[in-house]
Steps between C-alpha positions, in 0.01 A plus 500: 500500500143375421223596745313244709193554285691446175643184629154377598359604163786310324441190697119519468514554115747210467284266697189591307688464166436867410802570288388844388464629850827334607688682225326827584598488870847394400534806274375716790791365717743576223369851468525544876868391496562749222356784706734405787796535272557120462531525125694185435256289714198655330646432157570134595145455619353641179726265287379207711147601452536544113661162476233330706229669280684380186514139622131513594389630162716249316362195687150363500219746583450590867197302595250733631333174582525618859290822465561712799265668741135494423557348148624187665146417576375600160738359249662166455796524253692250297725490198348251270709328221195395293505574133243527226631174352397319816135576436259290290217738387308574191648710213283813582594504861865434434510797258335720762756409764789536247362849392515611870855394518609662176337830594683495839840432327432796274334715763742794452431535135128474551499754771706747288214516250238582776357144516504247794600140492252252625550443877157485658354154437185313603523116496171308492412134479451181697742390774815331394513635152826698521404839644755493790765340273455791261585747776823290573583483133467875457725560802751236380511632143541862607745432794260659755391385841159349528320670782174315587245705710411326819116532531522394869707805568324733261131461603421584859188566704591868584330764282745670267799286597473267181508799263792652691692172464401487130657845470815358652522242225441749217767722646737212500451450129667830438787431745573141396440386149357156496207280421221574746263210502145514646369148508148411585424852387123469531536532876542873448373544148152368514212700362363789706139424588520125535278356769791422732673827434618699797587867525868441577574277204317747274734776630804264441387442139459876441850560639638231278337645199654837578838368580543279194377787280752735650786260504794624289767270616702263286384185697259243376171478674330159453163392629371142473149359564316178451164689507513784234120523493484647845767768429380858489469609135700824583811282552537375147577831341772572767706206366715522176411140404274216614640143464258216508610150604322170404540141599754325270379319180615153433800611292618709782436228756710248300779748473491573873509130587779424268697800627460396858535119459666443161834407657355247742229346284572208258525548129172468317297651781163611359503861598189585302301218671606636841405850389151366414476366859619826654260726308330745721785524752708824546868536448558492872302183546677326217840607634401370841394172363832467308697570812298242690598246236861578545488485878329163494779357293756636737326376807453147367856496346383397156739538207270711303163661435236299305213641302264323753663701784413825317156394417436400867599841645302685229197295571523573872551867438204517265270331752601748765428790270164353384389462868597856583311622193188312613516670842516840334193433290 
């Protein structure tokens, strides 16, 4: 008979979604029954556990999207379905991303020859140009969870606590393979010695430099920033590759608009003319404008989308962007 502590542990691990701990406790119960001479019951329990593990491994991955304990405040996990074909980027950047995917797919062969596949990446470029989407694409292509680091949980006001939390994240990279994504990375990676530098952030940066240097896991560690100029120079050599993102050119804008709106827009839509209008906008801003066009048609119950509708939303989005840029300057 299972002890009261074992029953509580089974219930607790079930409620928290911790299958590994649940199976571990269940095996302890089976071993306890075997020691008591209840061989048949112990064998039945082991068979049930083996079948449950088999069903779990054959189904979709267990979402560690509910990280347990302290990690619940540090990581937000998801299982993206994005693919490289969903991205519209330049040829050089597309090849860099493809190379990471290829090396990860052939990691075993690479490691056998004493080499390491690319897995520590720094993504730089303006907002809305595809850095976060890249992390999702890598997770989707490799069938791994995307684990986004929550800066609000990582950075605290207590001396030494942020570095300790950072250690927990790097420990997790070895325990659970995934794509660990540090967005807004300049919050912890800014140059040491800047005018607004404080001692604690300097210590956090030093800790990050040591941890990423020592990391030997099979997880991908990705950092993204809109402000590469303020990153500490020591960071760049810690990454296997640096991927730079730019605003889309007119060919890419036309392709993006046609991909998003081609089914709803009338034949003969002048995509290149619309791309000329949208020049200077990011991928995210263009996508948002396209979605606004579609929503406007639905709200007003019109039969279709006109080129004028697309032009209107692109113009509005460009005016907003220009005003924001004026304030920044």
